[in-house]
N, C-alpha and C positions, 0 to 999 in steps of 0.2 A: 870841311867839317867832317870828322870821321864818325862820331857818335853823338846821338842826342836822344833825350827823353822829353815827353810833354805830358802835362796833366792840367785839366781845367781846375781852377781854384776860385774861391771867394774869400778874400782876406777880411780880417776883422775891421773894426771902425777906423784904425789908423792907416789902412791901405798898405801899399807896397811902395817904398821909396825907390825912384829910378834916377839914373845919372842925367838923362836927357830932359825929362819933363816934371821932375819932382814926384809927388805922390799920385798913384793911380789907385782907383777903387772900383768896386763892382765885380762883375763876372770877368775873370781873366784867364789866360792860358799861360802857364809857366813852362819854359823850355830850358833844360840844362844841356849845354853843349860841351863836348871835349874835342879840341882840334888835334891835328897831327903832331903838334909839338908838346902835348901834355897840358895845355892850358885849358882851364874850365871856366865857363861863365854862365850865368843864369840871366834869362831875359823874360819879360812878361809882355803880353799884348792884351788889349781889350779883346774879348772872345770874338773870333772870326774877323778881326781887323787885319790890315796889312802891315802896320808898323810894329816893330819890336823895340823894347826899351831895356837897357841893361839894369838889372837890380843892383842898387848901390851896395858896394862891398862884396860882390859875389865873384869877382875875378880871383883865380888862384891857379897854382900849378900843382898837379897831382903826380904821384909816382907811377900809378897804374890806371889806365883808362877803364879797366873793369870796375873801378870804384864809382863809376857814374851812377849806378843804381842806388847805392847807399847815399851819395851826395844828393841826388834828386829826391829820394824819399825823405831825407832830413829836411830839405827845403819845403817840400809839400807839408810835412808835419808842422813846421814853424809858421808857414804863411796861410794855410787853408783853415780859416776860422769862420765858417758860415753862421755860427751861432753868436759870434761876437767875441 
């Protein structure tokens, strides 16, 4: 993994859908990763847990790994809804 960004989030009432375990809710950490091949994926974990889960629909290929900041910021803006 060549690049990654993390932010603690609290999703709204619907939580975050993951590929592995379905919906997760509560205090989470969101991580956006870009690998050496230009693939990007977003994962969430329960805050301070060991397991990470892929956010459903978050895998993509990007042309420039420098776009990670914009991609991560957009995901945080969409998923972080502490007020519901």
